N, C-alpha and C positions, 0 to 999 in steps of 0.2 A: 166611151164618152170623151170628147175632146175638150181641152181647156178653152175658156173664152179668150177673145182677143185681148192683148195687153195694150194695144194702141189703137187710136182711131185712124182714119185715112187723112186727117188734117195734119199737115206739116208746114209750118210757117218759116222754119229756120233752115231747112235742108239738112238738118242734123237729127234732132230728136222730134218725133211726132208727139201729138197731144195724147197722153195716156187715157185709156178707157176705164175711168174710175168706177162708174156704176157696176161694172162686171166683177169688181174685186172688193168692194166695200162690204165688210161683214158677211162674207160668203164662205161656203165650204166647197172644196174642189177635189176631184179624184184625179190623181196623176196615174196614168197608165202607160208605162214604158216610155216616159219622157227622158230624152237623151240630152246630156250636157257634156261639154268638154270643160276641164277645170284647170285653173292656174291659181297661183298665190301672189299676193302683193305683200310688200314689206309695210309695216305700220309703225307709227310712234304713238303709243298710248291710244290705240284703236283708230288713229287717223291714217288712212292709206297714203303712202308716199309716192308710189309709182303706178297709180290706178290708170291714168290715161295711157301709159305705155302698154300695160297688160291688156286693157280693153281693145286697143288697136291690134295687138298681136292676136288675141282671140278672134277678132273679126276677120283678120287676114287669113288665119288658119281655116276658119269656117268657109270663107269665100273660095279659097283655093281648093277645098275639098268638095265644093258645090253642096254644102250642107247647111247653108243659112236658111232659116225659116223666112216666110213672108214677113215684110216689115211690121205688119200688125200683130204678128205672133212672136216677135223678138222678146227675149227675157234674159236677164243676167241676175242671178241670185248670189248675194254676198253673205258670208258667214264669218264672224270673227273667231279665229282659232285661239288667239292670245292677244295681249296688248301690242304685240310686235308682228303679227302675221294675220292675214285674212285670206279666205278661200273664195274664189269667184267661179260660178258655174254659168257657162254660156250655152244657151239652148241651141241645139242642132237638130237637123232632120234625120240624121243617120249616124252610124258609128264612123268616127274619123280615125283612120289608120295612123298609128304612131302617137296618138294623143291620149292622155289620161281621160277616161270617160266615166261619167256617173250616170246611172239610170235611176230615176226616181219613180217610185210606185207608192200608192197609198193615199190616205186622206189628209188634206191640208186645209187649214183655215186661213182666211186672209182679212186684213184690215188695212185701210188706207190712212196714211198720215200726211200732213203737210207742215212745212216749216224748215228751219235750218238744219243742216246735218248734225249739228251738236245736240239735237234733241233725241238722238238715237237711243240713249240710255233710258229716257222716258218712254220711248216707243216700245222698247223691249219689255218694260214693266207693264205697259198697257196691253201688249200681246198676251202676256201671262194672265192678266186679269180677264181678258176676252176668252181665253181658253178655259179658265176656271168657271166663268159664267156658263159655258157650254158643257161643263163637267168633263173636260178633256185635259189630258196632260201633254205638254209639248215635248216631243222627242228631239227635234232639231228646228231651230229658228233661223230663217233667212230674211234679209232685207233686199227688196228689189228697188234700187234707185232708178226711177223711170226716166229721168232727164239729167243731162250733164249740168253743171252750174250755170253755164252760159245760156242754155235753153230754159232752165228754170227761171232765170232772171227775165228772159224775153216773155215767157208765158205768165209771169207774175205768181207762180206757184211752184214749190218744190215737192211734188208728190212722191211719196215713198210707200211701197206696198210691203207690209209685214206678212210673211208667209210661213206658217208653222206646220210641220208634220205632227199629226196627233194620232 
């Protein structure tokens, strides 16, 4: 089973397309051999300091390796390691030689949030409540920030998908 699209075909900015929210709101997904390349950002109290640089680097690496998914399948999962560092997983279509690769398998639940990035702590709590309602225990929790700040402002919504391995 493949994952649903993460984005629609509508892109008004030339940067971030409009996220496919209905496919990810309060859903369960099976990840089957989903490949990601990973890098870390520096953070200050959970706020990433070099996110734009790392996202561009990941995108360039995937492009050079001809491993970028279709635009509607793009996904970057973020996971805070500490208040000072975060890990970012960039979805790719194949193994990328010379890059740290993560392969995700298993059951994941998703919930869509909207609002400013500083709501992340609240979203983490809501994801744990959502898992508890489903009698599930979260193993790893990721956030998928679907648009950059500029595009979120353009679209009038900052959609963030919480994605938890259960």
